[in-house]
N, CA, C and O of each residue as an XYZ file, in Angstrom:
644
protein
N    -115.781     91.218    -72.493
C    -115.158     90.117    -72.014
C    -115.675     89.549    -70.602
O    -115.789     90.401    -69.721
N    -115.931     88.520    -70.343
C    -116.486     87.851    -69.209
C    -115.427     87.019    -68.567
O    -114.629     86.395    -69.267
N    -115.385     86.983    -67.227
C    -114.758     86.176    -66.526
C    -115.668     85.126    -65.733
O    -116.560     85.551    -64.999
N    -115.441     83.757    -65.880
C    -116.371     82.865    -65.300
C    -115.548     81.640    -64.818
O    -114.392     81.403    -65.167
N    -116.240     80.953    -64.035
C    -115.737     79.654    -63.310
C    -116.565     78.446    -63.874
O    -117.766     78.470    -64.143
N    -115.756     77.445    -63.996
C    -116.414     76.132    -64.326
C    -115.933     75.017    -63.427
O    -114.712     74.892    -63.336
N    -116.531     74.375    -62.901
C    -116.166     73.160    -61.836
C    -116.756     71.928    -62.352
O    -117.912     71.790    -62.753
N    -115.632     70.856    -62.285
C    -116.261     69.415    -62.416
C    -116.181     68.763    -60.981
O    -115.099     68.328    -60.587
N    -117.080     68.706    -60.356
C    -117.253     68.038    -59.001
C    -117.287     66.380    -59.235
O    -118.226     65.768    -59.742
N    -116.068     65.817    -58.756
C    -116.119     64.374    -58.690
C    -116.523     63.625    -57.440
O    -116.172     63.993    -56.319
N    -117.245     62.601    -57.662
C    -117.574     61.610    -56.654
C    -117.137     60.243    -57.150
O    -117.874     59.627    -57.920
N    -116.137     59.807    -56.805
C    -115.771     58.601    -57.287
C    -115.051     58.661    -58.735
O    -114.001     59.243    -59.008
N    -115.942     57.862    -59.645
C    -115.681     57.956    -60.996
C    -116.777     58.745    -61.696
O    -116.872     58.668    -62.921
N    -117.506     59.406    -61.073
C    -118.568     60.300    -61.657
C    -118.398     61.621    -61.284
O    -117.824     61.994    -60.261
N    -119.057     62.535    -62.381
C    -118.894     63.863    -62.366
C    -120.223     64.555    -62.283
O    -121.122     64.173    -63.032
N    -120.450     65.652    -61.343
C    -121.772     66.259    -61.410
C    -121.822     67.086    -62.510
O    -121.025     68.015    -62.643
N    -122.783     66.805    -63.402
C    -123.080     67.477    -64.671
C    -124.534     68.397    -64.524
O    -125.530     68.088    -63.871
N    -124.341     69.460    -65.240
C    -125.560     70.340    -65.369
C    -126.184     70.171    -66.769
O    -125.546     70.506    -67.767
N    -127.280     69.716    -66.842
C    -128.012     69.792    -68.384
C    -128.682     71.140    -68.474
O    -129.628     71.375    -67.723
N    -128.223     72.125    -69.418
C    -128.642     73.454    -69.374
C    -129.926     73.338    -70.289
O    -129.891     73.252    -71.517
N    -131.116     73.347    -69.473
C    -132.256     73.333    -70.298
C    -133.474     74.231    -69.791
O    -134.612     74.109    -70.242
N    -133.090     75.198    -68.747
C    -133.997     76.057    -68.120
C    -133.975     77.578    -68.318
O    -134.958     78.283    -68.089
N    -132.886     78.006    -68.725
C    -132.679     79.404    -69.041
C    -132.886     79.736    -70.494
O    -132.580     78.967    -71.406
N    -133.428     80.938    -70.658
C    -133.723     81.477    -72.074
C    -132.524     82.076    -72.518
O    -131.755     82.552    -71.683
N    -132.199     82.125    -74.033
C    -131.227     82.679    -74.514
C    -129.881     82.091    -73.945
O    -128.957     82.903    -73.946
N    -129.613     80.928    -73.495
C    -128.552     80.382    -73.021
C    -127.632     79.994    -74.129
O    -128.007     79.313    -75.083
N    -126.442     80.435    -73.982
C    -125.319     79.851    -74.801
C    -125.027     78.334    -74.791
O    -124.584     77.754    -75.783
N    -125.272     77.778    -73.727
C    -125.070     76.391    -73.367
C    -126.505     75.583    -73.573
O    -126.613     74.404    -73.237
N    -127.447     76.234    -74.079
C    -128.654     75.505    -74.157
C    -128.489     74.041    -74.665
O    -127.788     73.770    -75.640
N    -129.228     73.051    -73.894
C    -129.112     71.695    -74.128
C    -127.968     70.929    -73.942
O    -127.949     69.701    -74.030
N    -126.872     71.741    -73.648
C    -125.592     70.971    -73.454
C    -125.402     70.549    -72.003
O    -125.920     71.142    -71.056
N    -124.623     69.484    -71.904
C    -124.206     69.308    -70.443
C    -122.835     69.966    -70.155
O    -121.909     69.887    -70.962
N    -122.750     70.558    -69.083
C    -121.560     71.085    -68.575
C    -121.197     70.861    -67.261
O    -122.016     70.201    -66.622
N    -119.972     71.303    -66.535
C    -119.936     71.430    -65.091
C    -120.763     72.542    -64.455
O    -121.690     73.037    -65.096
N    -120.477     72.948    -63.256
C    -121.270     73.949    -62.549
C    -120.388     75.181    -62.711
O    -119.212     75.092    -63.065
N    -120.992     76.325    -62.441
C    -120.159     77.654    -62.442
C    -120.970     78.819    -62.903
O    -122.153     78.720    -63.230
N    -120.257     79.965    -62.913
C    -120.902     81.152    -63.499
C    -119.923     82.335    -63.491
O    -118.694     82.287    -63.427
N    -120.811     83.522    -63.577
C    -120.007     84.829    -63.710
C    -119.487     85.247    -62.641
O    -120.091     85.102    -61.578
N    -118.226     85.868    -62.699
C    -117.804     86.568    -61.440
C    -118.778     87.818    -61.031
O    -119.401     88.446    -61.887
N    -118.841     88.095    -59.716
C    -119.284     89.190    -59.443
C    -118.196     90.123    -58.909
O    -117.102     89.694    -58.540
N    -118.550     91.471    -58.878
C    -117.719     92.530    -58.463
C    -116.659     92.057    -57.403
O    -117.180     91.519    -56.426
N    -115.476     92.125    -57.380
C    -114.447     91.984    -56.332
C    -114.201     90.695    -55.967
O    -113.556     90.482    -54.940
N    -114.713     89.572    -56.813
C    -114.482     88.323    -56.465
C    -113.340     87.715    -57.263
O    -113.091     88.080    -58.412
N    -112.676     86.807    -56.641
C    -111.541     85.939    -57.000
C    -111.959     84.832    -57.608
O    -113.094     84.406    -57.398
N    -111.084     84.206    -58.456
C    -111.744     82.800    -59.227
C    -112.165     81.861    -58.100
O    -113.176     81.213    -58.372
N    -111.695     81.660    -57.040
C    -111.991     80.831    -55.852
C    -113.349     81.248    -55.208
O    -114.278     80.471    -54.987
N    -113.333     82.694    -54.917
C    -114.703     83.417    -54.445
C    -115.708     83.001    -55.285
O    -116.702     82.579    -54.694
N    -115.755     82.991    -56.656
C    -116.778     82.932    -57.555
C    -117.038     81.254    -57.583
O    -118.217     80.898    -57.572
N    -116.348     80.569    -57.607
C    -116.376     78.965    -57.688
C    -117.238     78.724    -56.330
O    -118.369     78.238    -56.359
N    -116.608     79.098    -55.196
C    -117.573     78.450    -53.975
C    -118.856     79.135    -54.076
O    -119.827     78.382    -54.004
N    -119.108     80.414    -54.228
C    -120.551     80.858    -54.368
C    -121.243     80.245    -55.538
O    -122.427     79.943    -55.391
N    -120.744     80.056    -56.512
C    -121.501     79.333    -57.727
C    -121.773     77.880    -57.215
O    -122.871     77.382    -57.463
N    -121.008     77.302    -56.643
C    -121.329     75.841    -56.410
C    -122.433     75.669    -55.168
O    -123.188     74.706    -55.041
N    -122.357     76.763    -54.328
C    -123.460     76.832    -53.187
C    -124.775     77.160    -53.907
O    -125.743     76.450    -53.636
N    -124.931     78.238    -54.868
C    -125.960     78.430    -55.476
C    -126.650     77.547    -56.319
O    -127.842     77.305    -56.128
N    -125.975     77.019    -57.284
C    -126.183     75.987    -58.306
C    -126.533     74.516    -57.728
O    -127.458     73.877    -58.229
N    -125.805     74.027    -56.714
C    -125.875     72.703    -56.140
C    -126.395     72.598    -54.750
O    -127.028     71.607    -54.388
N    -126.160     73.517    -54.033
C    -126.339     73.437    -52.620
C    -125.222     72.874    -51.793
O    -125.312     72.699    -50.577
N    -124.172     72.602    -52.511
C    -122.914     72.003    -51.970
C    -121.912     73.082    -51.547
O    -121.783     74.147    -52.151
N    -121.229     72.732    -50.485
C    -119.985     73.480    -50.026
C    -118.842     72.876    -50.418
O    -118.502     71.911    -49.733
N    -118.189     73.160    -51.283
C    -116.719     72.744    -51.752
C    -115.857     72.767    -50.495
O    -115.832     73.767    -49.777
N    -115.075     71.553    -50.195
C    -113.994     71.483    -49.168
C    -112.761     71.224    -49.579
O    -111.814     71.518    -48.850
N    -112.544     70.563    -50.960
C    -111.335     70.235    -51.727
C    -111.522     70.425    -53.005
O    -112.375     69.781    -53.616
N    -110.692     71.405    -53.630
C    -110.938     71.788    -54.797
C    -109.403     72.308    -55.414
O    -108.529     72.824    -54.718
N    -109.320     72.079    -56.673
C    -108.072     72.658    -57.373
C    -108.172     73.506    -58.490
O    -109.164     73.330    -59.197
N    -107.319     74.448    -58.839
C    -107.664     75.350    -59.867
C    -106.743     74.565    -60.981
O    -105.595     74.190    -60.739
N    -107.386     74.381    -62.185
C    -106.690     73.277    -63.153
C    -105.973     74.085    -64.353
O    -104.931     73.755    -64.919
N    -106.802     75.267    -64.622
C    -106.184     75.906    -65.864
C    -107.248     77.200    -66.206
O    -108.234     77.508    -65.537
N    -106.777     77.834    -67.390
C    -107.728     78.925    -67.660
C    -108.036     78.569    -69.287
O    -107.176     78.173    -70.074
N    -109.372     78.788    -69.588
C    -109.790     78.381    -71.011
C    -110.324     79.775    -71.672
O    -111.188     80.396    -71.052
N    -109.911     80.206    -72.717
C    -110.272     81.385    -73.462
C    -111.128     80.941    -74.551
O    -110.694     80.252    -75.474
N    -112.407     81.347    -74.457
C    -113.425     81.066    -75.646
C    -113.544     82.292    -76.337
O    -113.774     83.409    -75.873
N    -113.328     81.888    -77.690
C    -113.543     82.934    -78.661
C    -114.774     82.589    -79.574
O    -114.827     81.445    -80.027
N    -115.625     83.358    -79.835
C    -116.710     83.018    -80.643
C    -117.167     84.106    -81.560
O    -117.058     85.300    -81.280
N    -117.678     83.646    -82.659
C    -118.186     84.608    -83.710
C    -119.649     85.115    -83.153
O    -120.182     86.120    -83.622
N    -120.191     84.401    -82.208
C    -121.571     84.904    -81.794
C    -121.694     85.701    -80.411
O    -122.589     86.520    -80.198
N    -120.603     85.335    -79.419
C    -120.683     85.677    -78.176
C    -119.461     86.304    -77.822
O    -118.389     86.042    -78.368
N    -119.659     87.363    -76.658
C    -118.226     87.981    -76.269
C    -117.210     86.936    -75.755
O    -117.592     85.877    -75.257
N    -116.027     87.232    -75.876
C    -114.842     86.476    -75.274
C    -115.061     86.193    -73.859
O    -115.586     87.007    -73.099
N    -114.631     84.957    -73.484
C    -114.899     84.483    -72.203
C    -113.684     83.886    -71.559
O    -113.161     82.899    -72.077
N    -113.150     84.473    -70.351
C    -112.073     83.785    -69.644
C    -112.758     82.884    -68.563
O    -113.262     83.348    -67.540
N    -112.728     81.370    -68.925
C    -113.115     80.583    -67.995
C    -112.253     79.971    -67.046
O    -111.326     79.296    -67.494
N    -112.382     80.081    -65.859
C    -111.199     79.383    -64.799
C    -111.756     78.165    -64.468
O    -112.846     78.192    -63.898
N    -111.217     77.059    -64.716
C    -111.508     75.784    -64.584
C    -110.940     75.169    -63.300
O    -109.760     75.325    -62.986
N    -111.781     74.495    -62.596
C    -111.656     73.802    -61.433
C    -112.280     72.403    -61.489
O    -113.277     72.088    -62.139
N    -111.457     71.535    -60.624
C    -112.012     70.220    -60.246
C    -112.261     70.361    -58.681
O    -111.646     71.216    -58.044
N    -113.102     69.572    -58.121
C    -113.363     69.504    -56.814
C    -113.636     67.981    -56.496
O    -114.427     67.314    -57.164
N    -112.912     67.476    -55.410
C    -113.146     66.070    -54.720
C    -113.842     66.066    -53.586
O    -114.476     65.059    -53.270
N    -113.832     67.174    -52.813
C    -114.538     67.238    -51.412
C    -115.660     68.116    -51.354
O    -115.559     69.237    -51.852
N    -116.673     67.761    -50.830
C    -118.013     68.711    -50.478
C    -118.710     68.283    -49.392
O    -118.524     67.183    -48.871
N    -119.518     69.104    -49.013
C    -120.564     68.789    -47.972
C    -121.835     69.254    -48.271
O    -121.952     70.094    -49.163
N    -122.825     68.839    -47.661
C    -124.019     69.378    -47.999
C    -125.061     68.399    -48.915
O    -124.619     67.297    -49.241
N    -126.258     68.726    -49.283
C    -127.078     67.737    -49.968
C    -127.444     68.530    -51.519
O    -127.730     69.725    -51.587
N    -127.385     67.782    -52.488
C    -127.883     68.438    -53.592
C    -129.166     69.047    -53.666
O    -130.059     68.374    -53.150
N    -129.571     70.340    -54.258
C    -130.600     70.818    -54.373
C    -130.918     71.076    -55.896
O    -130.044     70.901    -56.744
N    -132.156     71.486    -56.215
C    -132.567     71.580    -57.570
C    -132.079     72.841    -58.042
O    -132.085     73.827    -57.305
N    -131.617     72.881    -59.336
C    -130.708     74.048    -59.969
C    -131.814     74.941    -60.783
O    -132.817     74.400    -61.248
N    -131.627     76.008    -60.891
C    -132.623     77.064    -61.480
C    -132.268     76.939    -63.135
O    -133.104     77.127    -64.019
N    -130.919     76.599    -63.352
C    -130.474     76.629    -64.911
C    -130.657     75.354    -65.480
O    -130.498     75.286    -66.699
N    -131.003     74.165    -64.773
C    -130.969     72.928    -65.561
C    -131.157     71.767    -64.390
O    -131.502     71.876    -63.213
N    -130.773     70.559    -65.224
C    -130.872     69.411    -64.365
C    -129.527     68.869    -63.983
O    -128.699     68.630    -64.862
N    -129.233     68.633    -62.529
C    -127.986     68.220    -62.170
C    -128.231     66.604    -61.992
O    -129.243     66.108    -61.496
N    -127.058     65.862    -62.516
C    -127.047     64.520    -62.707
C    -125.579     64.123    -62.355
O    -124.650     64.838    -62.730
N    -125.375     63.013    -61.654
C    -123.930     62.221    -61.511
C    -123.799     61.563    -62.905
O    -124.749     60.862    -63.253
N    -122.829     61.682    -63.687
C    -122.714     60.964    -64.812
C    -121.127     60.364    -64.803
O    -120.147     61.064    -64.545
N    -121.083     59.078    -65.104
C    -119.965     58.305    -65.253
C    -118.931     59.145    -66.139
O    -119.348     59.817    -67.082
N    -117.580     59.091    -65.817
C    -116.482     59.846    -66.606
C    -116.593     59.282    -67.892
O    -116.728     60.048    -68.847
N    -116.556     57.985    -68.080
C    -116.578     57.333    -69.502
C    -117.697     57.502    -70.321
O    -117.714     57.007    -71.448
N    -118.783     58.250    -69.806
C    -119.920     58.610    -70.622
C    -120.043     60.131    -70.718
O    -121.140     60.539    -71.100
N    -119.113     61.031    -70.438
C    -119.053     62.266    -70.605
C    -119.030     62.948    -72.115
O    -119.466     64.084    -72.297
N    -118.519     62.202    -73.093
C    -118.434     62.506    -74.247
C    -119.582     62.082    -74.937
O    -119.759     62.558    -76.059
N    -120.557     61.125    -74.399
C    -121.651     60.754    -75.223
C    -122.820     61.653    -74.961
O    -123.834     61.545    -75.650
N    -122.723     62.564    -73.964
C    -123.868     63.464    -74.028
C    -123.520     64.789    -74.641
O    -122.355     65.135    -74.835
N    -124.590     65.534    -74.946
C    -124.324     66.755    -75.691
C    -123.451     67.679    -75.072
O    -123.740     68.139    -73.967
N    -122.279     68.043    -75.741
C    -121.376     68.865    -75.027
C    -120.710     69.751    -76.172
O    -120.819     69.347    -77.330
N    -120.010     70.965    -75.908
C    -119.224     71.646    -76.754
C    -117.920     70.627    -77.149
O    -117.396     69.769    -76.438
N    -117.607     71.006    -78.455
C    -116.522     69.941    -78.769
C    -115.211     70.145    -78.304
O    -114.339     69.280    -78.396
N    -115.020     71.381    -77.752
C    -113.638     71.738    -76.982
C    -113.545     71.224    -75.672
O    -112.478     71.020    -75.091
N    -114.804     70.991    -75.154
C    -114.859     70.362    -73.746
C    -114.060     68.954    -73.713
O    -113.429     68.568    -72.729
N    -114.169     68.298    -74.838
C    -113.361     67.016    -74.814
C    -111.840     67.324    -74.506
O    -111.235     66.552    -73.763
N    -111.240     68.353    -75.016
C    -109.742     68.688    -74.727
C    -109.618     68.738    -73.245
O    -108.914     67.910    -72.668
N    -110.296     69.711    -72.565
C    -110.011     70.107    -71.190
C    -110.594     68.942    -70.390
O    -110.035     68.762    -69.308
N    -111.683     68.042    -70.716
C    -111.886     67.113    -69.779
C    -110.736     65.997    -69.700
O    -110.439     65.416    -68.657
N    -110.042     65.745    -71.128
C    -108.814     64.911    -70.964
C    -107.903     65.365    -70.112
O    -107.417     64.601    -69.279
N    -107.467     66.916    -70.208
C    -106.391     67.394    -69.380
C    -106.708     67.218    -67.849
O    -105.828     66.913    -67.045
N    -108.069     67.439    -67.483
C    -108.351     67.347    -65.968
C    -108.376     66.091    -65.399
O    -108.361     65.991    -64.173
N    -108.417     65.016    -66.185
C    -108.687     63.535    -65.971
C    -107.004     63.149    -65.488
O    -106.814     62.159    -64.782
N    -106.161     63.779    -65.814
C    -104.575     63.517    -65.589
C    -104.281     64.298    -64.203
O    -104.295     65.527    -64.132
N    -104.040     63.530    -63.222
C    -103.748     64.083    -61.850
C    -102.556     65.073    -61.922
O    -102.537     66.149    -61.325
N    -101.360     64.502    -62.877
C    -100.179     65.233    -62.843
C    -100.099     66.375    -64.070
O     -99.005     66.848    -64.375
N    -101.206     66.744    -64.686
C    -101.336     67.817    -65.713
C    -100.990     69.233    -64.774
O    -101.516     69.488    -63.691
N    -100.104     69.963    -65.390
C     -99.833     71.242    -64.583
C    -100.885     72.254    -65.020
O    -101.614     71.919    -65.953
N    -101.035     73.332    -64.515
C    -101.926     74.459    -64.893
C    -101.896     74.731    -66.413
O    -100.777     74.827    -66.917
N    -102.754     74.840    -67.046
C    -102.686     74.958    -68.516
C    -103.607     76.282    -68.976
O    -104.521     76.718    -68.276
N    -103.241     76.813    -70.187
C    -103.903     77.780    -70.921
C    -104.453     77.011    -72.170
O    -103.667     76.412    -72.904
N    -105.881     77.027    -72.429
C    -106.242     76.568    -73.453
C    -107.077     77.592    -74.220
O    -107.897     78.172    -73.509
N    -107.060     77.944    -75.495
C    -107.795     78.828    -76.309
C    -108.613     77.960    -77.247
O    -108.071     77.127    -77.974
N    -109.897     78.158    -77.225
C    -110.841     77.494    -78.133
C    -111.689     78.673    -79.018
O    -112.288     79.664    -78.599
N    -111.543     78.280    -80.121
C    -112.277     79.396    -81.100
C    -113.416     78.738    -81.779
O    -113.207     77.732    -82.458
N    -114.490     79.183    -81.660
C    -115.827     78.625    -82.357
C    -116.336     79.693    -83.477
O    -116.202     80.911    -83.361
N    -116.967     79.005    -84.624
C    -117.803     79.557    -85.386
C    -119.063     78.799    -85.237
O    -119.232     77.618    -85.542
N    -119.976     79.661    -84.703
C    -121.301     78.940    -84.295
C    -121.039     77.830    -83.265
O    -120.437     78.052    -82.214
N    -121.488     76.696    -83.592
C    -121.184     75.432    -82.398
C    -119.788     74.749    -82.949
O    -119.205     73.970    -82.194
N    -119.271     75.015    -84.182
C    -118.209     74.343    -84.439
C    -116.766     74.800    -83.991
O    -116.494     75.998    -84.059
N    -115.967     74.024    -83.603
C    -114.697     74.439    -83.111
C    -113.651     74.392    -84.157
O    -113.208     73.354    -84.649
N    -113.277     75.639    -84.468
C    -112.453     75.814    -85.700
C    -110.803     75.826    -85.396
O    -109.968     75.640    -86.281
N    -110.464     76.090    -83.910
C    -109.074     76.222    -83.619
C    -109.046     75.943    -82.185
O    -109.933     76.353    -81.437
N    -107.987     75.212    -81.761
C    -107.570     75.171    -80.494
C    -106.163     75.161    -80.118
O    -105.398     74.464    -80.784
N    -105.676     75.910    -79.039
C    -104.384     76.212    -78.824
C    -104.160     76.173    -77.345
O    -104.639     77.003    -76.572
N    -103.289     75.011    -76.938
C    -102.998     74.809    -75.788
C    -101.537     75.125    -75.430
O    -100.607     74.628    -76.066
N    -101.348     76.000    -74.350
C    -100.059     76.523    -74.039
C     -99.369     77.212    -75.001
O     -98.146     77.320    -74.905
N    -100.043     77.749    -76.019
C     -99.415     78.379    -77.155
C     -98.971     77.638    -78.240
O     -98.191     78.048    -79.100
N     -99.604     76.274    -78.170
C     -99.394     75.328    -79.358
C    -100.671     75.148    -80.125
O    -101.649     74.851    -79.440
N    -100.832     75.263    -81.317
C    -102.024     74.781    -82.030
C    -102.034     73.332    -82.002
O    -101.026     72.685    -82.283
N    -103.277     72.729    -81.632
C    -103.662     71.581    -81.623
C    -104.686     71.079    -82.386
O    -104.850     69.869    -82.546
N    -105.566     72.142    -82.992
C    -106.600     72.004    -83.920
C    -106.638     73.260    -84.692
O    -106.670     74.327    -84.081
N    -106.636     73.229    -86.012
C    -106.861     74.529    -86.885
C    -105.698     75.422    -86.872
O    -104.628     75.029    -86.408
N    -105.833     76.517    -87.320
C    -104.761     77.633    -87.427
C    -103.626     77.092    -87.810
O    -103.631     75.977    -88.331
N    -102.505     77.773    -87.618
C    -101.164     77.802    -88.106
C    -100.238     77.340    -86.765
O    -100.508     77.665    -85.609
N     -99.129     76.540    -87.164
C     -98.203     76.199    -86.051
C     -97.423     77.494    -85.923
O     -97.143     78.303    -86.807
N     -97.157     77.513    -84.732
C     -96.255     78.730    -84.205
C     -95.049     78.961    -84.670
O     -94.391     79.906    -84.237
């Protein structure tokens, strides 16, 4: 099992997205995702978020919000517990990222670029400012989303509880 963070940094109506094209054997190869990464020993979700933001973007986050936890279950990869954040405040200048290309993308274009199918679910949730903390389980077979469970309720595939 892995613990990771993922953050969608907002600037007006744009989100900072990472086009994952530089790493070998990357489960996110060719997809556009937020920024983040794996926890290091003794890190909290916030510690990991702040470190990964600095490492991947050069930015120091000054205003961020813990939005939910996404459990990824895959027939190809270990289970991942992804701690999902949004950020609206930051200082610093963008730098080149070793894992891909960073680009500000308008919110209304996020589903037009290559992404994981389940990302559409949590992108919708984080777009709602009044959305409480949530737990989302996404089950994949290969690249296909076969089941999604939001706060214990099936919203795609599976059986109703």
